[in-house]
C-alpha positions in Angstrom: -107.3 58.5 82.9 -104.2 56.4 83.6 -104.9 53.9 86.4 -102.2 52.7 88.8 -100.7 49.4 87.9 -102.4 46.4 89.5 -100.0 44.6 91.8 -100.8 41.0 93.0 -98.8 38.4 94.8 -98.1 34.9 93.4 -96.8 31.7 95.1 -93.1 32.0 96.0 -93.3 35.6 97.2 -93.1 37.2 93.8 -95.3 40.1 92.8 -96.9 40.6 89.3 -97.6 44.1 87.9 -100.2 44.2 85.2 -99.5 47.1 82.8 -102.2 49.5 81.8 -102.9 50.8 78.3 -99.5 49.7 77.0 -99.2 50.1 73.2 -95.4 49.7 73.0 -95.0 45.9 73.6 -92.0 44.9 75.8 -90.4 48.3 76.0 -93.6 49.9 77.0 -94.3 47.3 79.7 -90.9 47.6 81.2 -91.1 51.4 81.3 -94.4 51.2 83.2 -92.8 48.8 85.7 -89.6 50.9 86.1 -91.7 54.1 86.6 -93.1 52.5 89.7 -90.1 50.4 90.8 -87.1 52.7 90.4 -88.1 55.4 93.0 -88.4 52.6 95.6 -84.8 51.3 95.0 -81.6 52.3 96.6 -78.8 53.2 94.2 -76.9 50.0 95.0 -79.8 47.7 94.4 -79.6 45.4 91.4 -82.3 44.9 88.8 -82.6 41.8 86.6 -84.5 41.9 83.3 -85.3 38.5 81.7 -87.3 37.7 78.6 -90.3 35.5 79.2 -89.0 32.9 76.7 -85.7 32.6 78.4 -84.5 30.3 81.3 -81.4 31.1 83.3 -78.8 28.5 84.2 -78.4 27.8 87.9 -75.3 30.0 88.5 -76.2 32.9 86.1 -77.2 35.3 88.8 -74.3 34.5 91.1 -71.8 35.2 88.4 -73.6 38.3 87.1 -73.8 39.9 90.5 -70.1 39.2 91.3 -69.0 40.7 87.9 -71.2 43.8 88.4 -70.1 44.4 92.0 -66.4 43.9 91.1 -66.4 46.6 88.4 -68.0 50.0 88.8 -67.4 50.7 85.2 -69.9 48.1 84.0 -73.3 49.4 83.1 -74.8 46.0 82.5 -74.0 42.3 82.6 -75.8 40.2 79.9 -76.0 36.6 79.1 -74.8 34.1 76.5 -77.7 32.1 75.2 -78.3 28.7 73.7 -81.3 27.8 71.5 -84.0 25.7 73.0 -85.1 22.4 71.6 -87.7 22.2 68.8 -88.3 24.1 65.6 -87.1 21.3 63.4 -84.4 22.2 60.8 -84.9 25.9 61.4 -84.4 25.5 65.1 -81.3 23.4 64.5 -79.7 26.1 62.4 -80.4 28.7 65.1 -78.8 26.5 67.8 -75.6 26.2 65.7 -75.7 29.9 65.1 -76.0 30.7 68.8 -73.2 28.2 69.6 -70.9 30.2 67.3 -72.0 33.4 68.9 -71.2 32.0 72.4 -67.8 30.9 71.1 -67.0 34.4 69.7 -68.0 36.2 72.9 -66.0 33.8 75.1 -62.9 34.3 72.9 -63.4 38.1 73.5 -63.6 37.5 77.2 -67.2 38.6 77.4 -67.0 41.7 75.3 -70.2 42.0 73.4 -71.9 44.4 71.0 -75.3 44.3 72.6 -76.7 43.5 76.0 -79.4 41.2 74.7 -82.9 41.2 76.0 -82.7 37.6 76.9 -81.2 38.5 80.3 -79.4 41.5 81.7 -78.5 42.7 85.2 -78.2 46.5 86.0 -77.5 48.7 89.0 -80.5 50.8 89.9 -78.3 53.9 89.9 -77.4 53.2 86.3 -81.0 53.0 85.2 -81.8 56.2 87.2 -79.0 58.0 85.3 -80.4 56.8 82.0 -83.8 58.2 83.0 -82.2 61.6 84.0 -80.2 61.8 80.7 -83.3 61.1 78.6 -85.2 63.8 80.4 -82.4 66.2 80.0 -82.2 65.5 76.2 -78.6 64.2 76.4 -79.9 60.8 75.3 -82.8 60.0 72.8 -85.9 61.0 74.7 -87.9 57.8 73.9 -91.3 58.0 75.3 -90.7 61.6 76.5 -91.3 60.6 80.2 -87.9 59.3 81.1 -88.6 55.7 80.2 -85.6 53.5 80.5 -86.3 51.8 77.2 -86.9 53.8 74.0 -90.3 52.9 72.7 -89.7 54.6 69.4 -87.3 52.0 68.1 -87.5 48.4 66.9 -84.6 47.1 69.0 -84.9 48.7 72.4 -82.1 46.5 73.9 -79.6 47.6 71.2 -80.6 51.3 71.9 -80.2 50.9 75.6 -76.7 49.4 75.0 -75.9 52.5 72.9 -77.2 54.7 75.7 -75.0 53.0 78.3 -71.9 53.2 76.1 -72.5 56.9 75.4 -72.7 57.5 79.2 -69.2 56.0 79.6 -70.2 52.5 80.8 -69.0 49.2 79.5 -71.1 46.1 78.9 -70.2 42.5 79.4 -71.5 39.0 78.7 -69.4 36.6 80.7 -69.0 33.1 79.5 -70.3 31.9 82.9 -73.7 33.7 82.5 -75.5 31.2 80.3 -79.1 30.6 79.6 -81.5 29.0 77.2 -83.9 31.0 74.9 -86.6 29.9 72.6 -85.8 29.6 68.9 -88.1 30.7 66.0 -90.0 27.6 64.8 -90.6 28.6 61.2 -88.9 30.4 58.4 -91.5 33.1 58.5 -91.1 33.8 62.2 -87.3 33.8 61.8 -87.6 36.3 58.9 -89.7 38.6 61.0 -87.3 38.4 64.0 -84.1 38.9 62.0 -85.6 41.7 59.9 -86.6 43.5 63.0 -83.1 43.0 64.5 -81.3 44.2 61.4 -83.5 47.2 60.6 -83.5 48.2 64.2 -79.7 48.1 64.4 -79.5 50.2 61.3 -81.9 52.8 62.6 -80.2 52.9 66.0 -77.0 53.8 64.2 -78.8 56.6 62.3 -80.5 57.7 65.6 -77.1 58.2 67.4 -75.1 59.3 64.3 -71.4 58.8 63.9 -69.7 58.9 67.3 -66.7 57.4 69.0 -69.1 54.6 70.2 -71.1 54.0 67.0 -68.3 54.0 64.4 -67.7 50.3 65.0 -71.3 49.6 64.6 -71.4 51.6 61.4 -68.4 49.6 60.2 -70.3 46.4 60.8 -73.3 47.7 58.9 -71.1 48.7 55.9 -69.3 45.3 56.0 -72.7 43.5 56.0 -74.0 45.6 53.2 -70.9 44.8 51.2 -71.4 41.1 51.9 -75.0 41.4 50.6 -73.7 43.0 47.4 -71.0 40.3 46.9 -73.5 37.5 47.5 -76.0 38.8 45.0 -73.2 39.5 42.5 -71.9 35.9 43.0 -75.3 34.4 42.5 -75.9 36.4 39.4 -72.5 35.4 38.0 -73.2 31.7 38.7 -76.6 31.9 37.1 -75.2 33.6 34.1 -72.4 31.0 33.7 -74.8 28.1 34.0 -77.1 29.7 31.4 -74.2 29.9 29.0 -72.7 26.6 29.9 -69.4 28.2 30.9 -69.3 27.2 34.6 -65.9 25.8 35.7 -64.4 25.1 39.1 -61.4 27.3 39.9 -58.6 26.2 42.2 -58.6 29.5 44.1 -62.3 29.3 44.9 -62.0 25.7 45.9 -59.3 26.7 48.4 -61.5 29.5 49.7 -64.4 27.0 50.1 -62.1 24.6 52.0 -61.4 27.4 54.5 -65.1 28.0 55.0 -65.6 24.3 55.6 -63.0 24.2 58.3 -64.5 27.3 60.0 -68.0 25.7 60.0 -66.6 22.5 61.6 -64.4 24.1 64.2 -67.0 26.6 65.4 -69.6 24.0 66.4 -67.2 21.7 68.2 -68.9 22.5 71.5 -72.0 20.8 70.2 -70.2 17.5 69.6 -68.6 15.5 66.8 -71.8 14.6 65.1 -72.6 18.3 64.6 -69.1 18.9 63.4 -69.3 16.1 60.8 -72.6 17.3 59.4 -71.4 20.9 59.4 -68.7 19.9 56.9 -71.3 19.5 54.2 -71.9 23.2 54.3 -75.6 22.8 54.6 -75.8 25.9 56.7 -75.3 28.0 53.6 -79.1 27.8 53.5 -79.3 30.0 56.6 -76.5 32.2 55.4 -78.2 32.9 52.1 -81.6 33.4 53.9 -80.0 36.0 56.2 -78.5 37.8 53.2 -82.0 38.3 51.8 -83.3 39.4 55.2 -80.5 42.0 55.4 -81.1 43.2 51.9 -84.8 43.7 52.7 -83.9 45.5 56.0 -81.5 47.9 54.2 -84.1 48.7 51.5 -86.9 49.3 54.0 -84.7 51.6 56.1 -83.5 53.5 53.1 -87.0 53.9 51.7 -88.5 54.7 55.0 -91.1 52.0 54.8 -93.6 51.5 57.7 -92.1 49.6 60.6 -94.1 46.9 62.4 -93.5 43.7 64.2 
C-alpha cells in the first residue's frame, strides 16, 4: 500500500518531503512531490526545481521571475552553469566546456536547446497542462499517472523540454541566471554522465519522432554522428600513414588547425588570459576525443537496443 509522503519542517521555514517507494531516481522523486504539491498551487504560482549539486547565484531567482512574468509564451526559464572547483584535470576540462556553453547561450540571447536540470523555473499552470496532456495521451505518458517528468527515459529534463516545445511554449536560459554545479571528478564518472546524456537525447528524438520541433535536434544528432565517423576515419588514416612512414604535414590541414587554435583561445577568454594561453596548446583535444568515443558507444547502444542503466 502506498503511504502518504512524510512531511517535516526544517530550520528556515522549509519543508522536506520524503518520497516513498521511489524506483525512478530524480524523475520519480519529483513526480511524487508534484503529485502532492500541484493541486495546492494557484495557476500563477511559480515552481523552482534545483539539482541538489547546484548552487544558485544571488540574483538568479530575481532575474528568472522577471523573465517568466514578462513573457507568457515562456514555458520555463533555466540557468547557465559554471563547473565547481575540484576534479583535477577532468574537472578543469569540464569548467572550460561549461564556459564555452555559457558563451554560446549568451550570444544566442538565452535561446537554449534544453532546460537543464541544474535549475529551472516554471509556472504552476504550465506544469498542470503538462500533466493533463500526458493523461490525455497527447504527450508521452511517462509513468501513466500524469507525472510531470517521464520516468521511462534517461534524460527527463530533455524530454520535458520537448514536451513544453510541443505545447507551443518557448524556453530560455538568460545570461543573468547563473549558478555553479558540481563536475564529475573522474573519467569513469564523466563517461557515465555523458553516455546517459547522449543516449537519452537520441532516444528522446526517437520517442517524439520527426516533428517541426525535433527536426533541429535530429539534425544535431546526424551532425554529431558524422563527426564521429570523420574522427575515426582521421585516426585510422593517421595510424595507417605512420605505419607506412608516409605521414606528411599539409598546408591545408595546418591552416584548419590554426582556426581551431584560435577558436579554443577565444572561447575561454572569460576565464582569463592564463586559460587562454594554455588553451592554445590544444590540450583539450583529449576531452574532444573522449567525447567522440562516448558518442560512438551511445549510438551503438541505442541502435542495438542494449539495456539502459545509470
